[in-house]
N, C-alpha and C positions, 0 to 999 in steps of 0.2 A: 566202665562205670565210674571208676575213681577219678578219671580225668574230668568227666562231666560234673561230678560232685564238687571237685575243687574249683572248677570254673564258675559254677553257680554260686558257691559260697563267696568267692572273691568278688564276683559281679554284684552281689547283694550289698556290699559296702562301698565298692568303687563308684557305682552309679550315683547313689544319693550324696556321697561326699563331693563328687565332681560337680553336681548340680548346686550344692551349697556353696562351694568355693566360688563358682562362677557368678553366683548371685551376690555374694558379699564382696568379692574382690574381682570385679569384671575387667579391670584394666591390667595390663602387664605390670608385674611387680618384681622387684629385685633384678635378678639376672634375666628375667623375661624381657626386660626393656631392650636387651641385645638379641636374644634368641627369636622372639616373635617377629620383629621386622626382618631378620635374616631369613627365616623360614618363608615369610611372605614374599621376599624377593625371589626365592626359588619357585614359589607358586606362580609367579609371573614369568617364569622361564629365564630369569636373569641369574645365570649361574656364575657369572664373573664378579658379581658384587660380593664383598666380604667385609664384615665389621671387624676392625683391628682389635677390638676388645675381647673377641671370642677366642678361647684358647684351644678348643677341641676341634677335631675333624668333623666334616658335615654328615657323618653317617646317620645321626638322628633326624636330620632334615629330610633325608631320603625316605626314612620310615614315615615321617609326617606326610610327605607327598603321596606315598602309597596309601596311607590311611585316609587322607582327604579324597583321593581318587575313588576309594571303595564307598565313601559316603556320598559322593557327588551326584550320582543318578537319583538317589532318594531326595537329596536337597533340591535338585533341579525340579523334580516332580512336585514337591511341596512349595516351590517358588520362594524358598527361604533366601536363595542367592541366584543371580542370573548368570554368573560365570565362575570358572574354576578358581580364579584368583580371589574373587569375592568370598568364596567358601572358606578361605584360610583366615578365619577370625581367631581371636585369642581363645575363645572357648573351644572351638573345633580343634585347634592345634593342641590345646591342653588335653583334649580327649585322647590324643595319641598315647599319653601316659596311662590312661585308664585301659585302653585296648591292650597295650603292652603288659600291663599288670595282670590281666586275665590270661593272655597268651603265655607269659612267663610262669604263672602258677601251674599251667598245664605242663610246661617244659620241666619245671621243678619236679613234678610228679613223675615224669618220664625219667629224669635223672636219677631219682631215688630208686625207682624200680630197675633201672639199668645197673646202678652200683650194687643194689641188694636184691637180686631177683627172687630170693626166697621169702622176702617180706610180704606179709599178707596185705590185701587191698585196704583194709581198715587202717592199719598202721601207716601205710604209705600215704593215704589221704590225710590223716592227722598231721604227719610230718610235713607234707607239702603245704598244708594250710598254715601251719605255724611259721614256716619259712617265708611264705608269701606275705606275712605280716611284718617281716623284718626288713627286707630290701629286695629289689628286683634287678638291679643292674648286673647281677652275676649271671643270669640265665643265658643271655645272648652269647656270652663268652664261654660258658661251660657246657651247654647242650651238645656242642660239636664234639666234645671229647668223650662222649659215650657212643660214638659211631663205631661200627665194626672195624677190626684191625685193617682189613683190606680197603677201607674207604678213607684213607688218610688225605686224599685230594679234597674230598668234600669237607673234611674236618678243617683242613687248612684254609679253605675258602670261607667257611664260617668264622674261623679265627681272624682272617683278614677283615671280615665285616665287624667283628668285635673291636678291632683296632681302629676302624673308621669311626666307631662310636666314642672310644676313649683310648688315647695312645698307650697308656700304661697297661692295657690289656695284652700288649706284646709280651710282657713278662709272664703273664699267666698262660698264654698260649705256649711259650717256651717251657714253662714248668710242666704242663700236661704232656707236651711232646717228650720231655725228659722222662716223665712217669711212664709214658708209653714205651719208650726205649728200655726202661728198666723191666717192664712187664715182658717185653719181647725176649730180652736176654734171659730172664728167669724161666720163661716157658721153654726156650731152646735148651737151657742148661738142664732142666728137668727131663726133657725128652732124651737128651744125650746120656744123662746118668741112667735113666731107665733102660736105654738101649745098651749101655755098657754092662749093666747087670744081666741082660738077656744074652749077651754074646760072650764068647771066650775072651780072655785078656788080649790075645794076639789079634783079635778081630776089631778091637777098638780103634778109633781114629787116633792119629798121631797127637792131636791137640790134647786129648783127654788121657792118653796112655802115660802113666807115671814113668819117669826115667829111673834108672838104677840109682840107688842110694838116697832117693828122695821120695820113695813110694809112701813111706809112713807119714812124711810131712804132708804130701798131697792128700792122702786119705784123711789126715787130721783136719786139713783146711776144708775138705769137702764136708766132713761132719759138722764143723763149725758153721759152714755156710748153710747147711740144711737146718740147723737149729737156730740160726740167725742170732747168735750170741754176741756178735761184735760188729760195730759199725765199720771198722777198717777192713775186717774180713769181707764184709758185703761189698764195700767199694772196690777192693782188690779183685774179687772174683767177677764182679759185674763189669769192671773195666777190661779185664782179660777176655771175657766172653764178648763184650762189645767190639773189642779190637779184632777178634776172630770173625765177627759178623759185620765188619765195618762197611763193606760194599753193599751188603743186603740192607743194613740199616740206613745207609746214605740214600739208596734208591727209595726205600719205603717212606722215609721222612723228608725227602727232597721238597715236597710242597711247603713244609714248614720253613725250610731253609730259604726258599724263594720269598716267602712273606717277610722273613727276617731281613733278607737282602734289600727288599723294597723299602722296608722301614728305615734301615740304615741309610739308604739313598735319600729318603725323604728328610731325615734329620740333617744330613750333610747339605742338602739343598736349602732347607729352611733355616739352618743355623741353630736350631733348638728343637726340643721335643714339642713344646707348645707352639701354637700358631700365632696368637696375639697376646698382648699384655705381658711380654716376655720379661720386663723388668720386675713386675710384681710376682712372677712365678719362676724366678731364677732357681736353678738347682742349688741346694744347700745341704751340707752334711748334718741332717737332722736325725741323729742316732736315737735321741730320746723318743722319737715317734714310734719306734718299734716297741719300746717299753709301754707307751700309752696304749698301743693296740692290744698288747697282751692282757692288760688289766681290764680294758673295756670288753674284750671278747669273753673273758672268763666271767665277768659280772653278768653279761648277757646269758651265760650258761651257768648261773649260780648253782643249781642243783647237781651239776656235774662236777664242778671244780672246787666249790667251797663247802665240803662236807667232811665229817670225821673219817669216813671211809677213804676219801681221796687223800687226806692228810696222812692216814695210816699207810696207804699205798706208796706215797712218796717216801715216807720214813723207811718202809721195808726196802724200797729200791735203793735208798741211800746206804742202808746197812749191808746189802748184798755185796757191795764192792766199795768198802770204806775209803781206801786211798784214792781211787779214781773219782768217787763222788765228792770227796773233799776238794780235789783239784777242780772239778767242774763247778761246784758252787763258789769256790774262791774266785775262779776266773769270771764267772757270771756276775758276782757282786762287784768285782773290780771294774768290769766293763760297764755295769750299770751306773756306778758312781761317776765314772769318767764321762759317761754319756750325758747324765743330767747336769754335770758341772760345766762341761765344755761345749756340749752340743744340744742345748735346749734353745730352740729358735723361737723368739717372740716376734712373730710377723706383725707388721703394722695393722693389717686387717684384724688380727686376733685381738689386739689391744684396743681398737677403736670401734668395732662393730658389735653392739650389744644385742643383735638379733639372732645370735646363735648360742647353742649350749656351751661350746668351748670357751667363749668369752667369760662366762660365769664360773666354769670349772677352773679356768686359769686364775681368775682373781680370787675366788672364794676358797680354793683348795691349794693349788700349787704355789700361789703367791701369798697365801695367808701369813706365812712366816718364812724367813730365809731358809730355815731348816726343812721345810715341808717337802721340797723336791728330793731331799736325801732320805727323809723318813719313809717316802713312798717306794724307795728302791726295793726293799724286801718284798713288798706286795707284787711289784713288777716281776721280780725273779721267781717268786713262788708261782706266779701265773704262767710264765714260760715253761717252767719245769712241769707244772701240772698239764699244760697243753701237750708237751712232749710225751709225758707219761701216758696220757689217754690215747694219743695217736699211735704210740709204739705198741700198744696192745693189739692193734689190728692192722698196722702198716709196717712195712720194712723200715729199718732205721735209716737207710739211705733216702727213703721217701720223706721221712720226717725232716731230715737235714735239707733236702731240696725244698720242702715247704718253707722252712725257716729262711733259707737264702732268698727264695722268691718274695716272701713277705718283706724282708729287709730291702731288697732291690726296688720294690714298689713303693715303700713308705719312706725310706731314708731321704731320697732326693726332694720330697715334698716339704716346703717350708711351712705351709699352713696346717693347722690341726683341724682336720675335718673328718667327722665320723663316716662320711660316704666313702672316704678312701679305705676304710676298714671292711667294707661290705663284701668284697670278693674274697679276701683271705678268710673272713669269718665264715662265709658259706662253705669254702673248702674245709675248714675246721669242723663245722657241724656235720656235714655230709660224710666225712671220712672218719669221724670219731665213732660211728656206729652206736649211738646212744639208743638203747632199747627200752629204757624205762618210760612208760607212758606218763607217769606222774611228772617226770622231768620235762617232757615235752609240753604237758598241760601248763606247768608252771612258767615255762618260757613263753608259751602262747599268751598267758595272762599278763606277763611282764611286757611283752611287745605291744599288746593291746592297750595297756595302761599308758605306755609311753606315747603311742600314736594318738590316743584320745586326749591326753594332756597337751601334746604339741598342737593338734588341730584346734583345740579349745583356745589356746593362747594365740594362735595365728588368726583365728577368725573373730574372736570376741574380746581380745585384750590388745587393741591397737594402741600405739603411743606416738608421740611426736618428738622430733629433735629441734632444739632451739636454733641450730646452725643450718638446718636444711628444711625446706618446705615439703609438705606431703605427709602422708600417713605411713608409719613404720609398723612392721609386724614381726613377731617372733617366729622363727622358722628353724 
């Protein structure tokens, strides 16, 4: 019932907005001038044609072909179009996004119930609806990773499909494969420890039997592991267990290895991660991007991260281990200041294209004064520590570390500041933070709705013109 409810709610706003957009903006706009003709070439069966300005793989076009094929019988009966290729109009191709929005809202519900099986239907429906307001690109990459442990082949196949939609999804596929390996080692460790307690010491396996002279140290490490009090203890124990299970893990996760190998072969053949416009999307060390993401994501979760209780939790965590905390904060601040000073990339698109939020945020905030980028560093650092603190309450420390590494790997090479780059790590953050406060979810839902309404209003009803270029421009 929850899936149906979520689908109906999302359809209730997707359909009228799609009709309104097609009525006011009937012609391809912005990047659509590349994607629509490319999809139409595929509709004609011309799979060798490729626009050199398109950077991503053609996965979305295959989705469009399947969507158009599902609509074609009805279109043929109503005589709206006489052939399959004629069906691939701008409005029909755009409707692929609407169909995916509904499908992904259902998958998001499935993901929530998969990650949190004890959650009641009402809460799962609310959470899925709120997340469907924020962004949808995540679901195609993430649904696969809720598959049963014995179905890694199917998971890897869906992961490959996610990579075909956007190349950077390879990072998130590897991240979840890594999380899966962590879960496997933890489960096996738990089984072995329970078995060890059940049997006599001389019946334990050689791997777990403590040798003479180090029994107390091993037992101490085991207690530290069970209590999860140290990141390095977790890393050490999980690596040892993973090495013990290396062949089993290699066989189980080999489908992911094959996808990674295919991706590496593609990059070697193509000479770059992106397909087209390689000069405009060259990899650059954009370390400040990680800082921007932390602040944006915590602002989108204001009732979780910017509250007195959250600040008190961070202070308490700081005071628990003062020397280590001082070192961590000092290192973070040093890295933050170095990142904004040496690795703040101002891409030409960012400086010249006033149709995006980042253009105004860059000019009105970051470039307001030469000191602003340094003034913002404490907010960035607070945001990352708050994210880590929230995640560490429900996840292993090594999981939190892997999440940070994956976020950095996905964001640092991107020279452009684009909020869509933040969508997948943000979804991971929200879903794995286990936020249970309904008021926080309602606040986030209102925030996302307000942003969507404002953006659509500006896009549809506040067009403008450039003096140096003909045509109507729209904020998006």
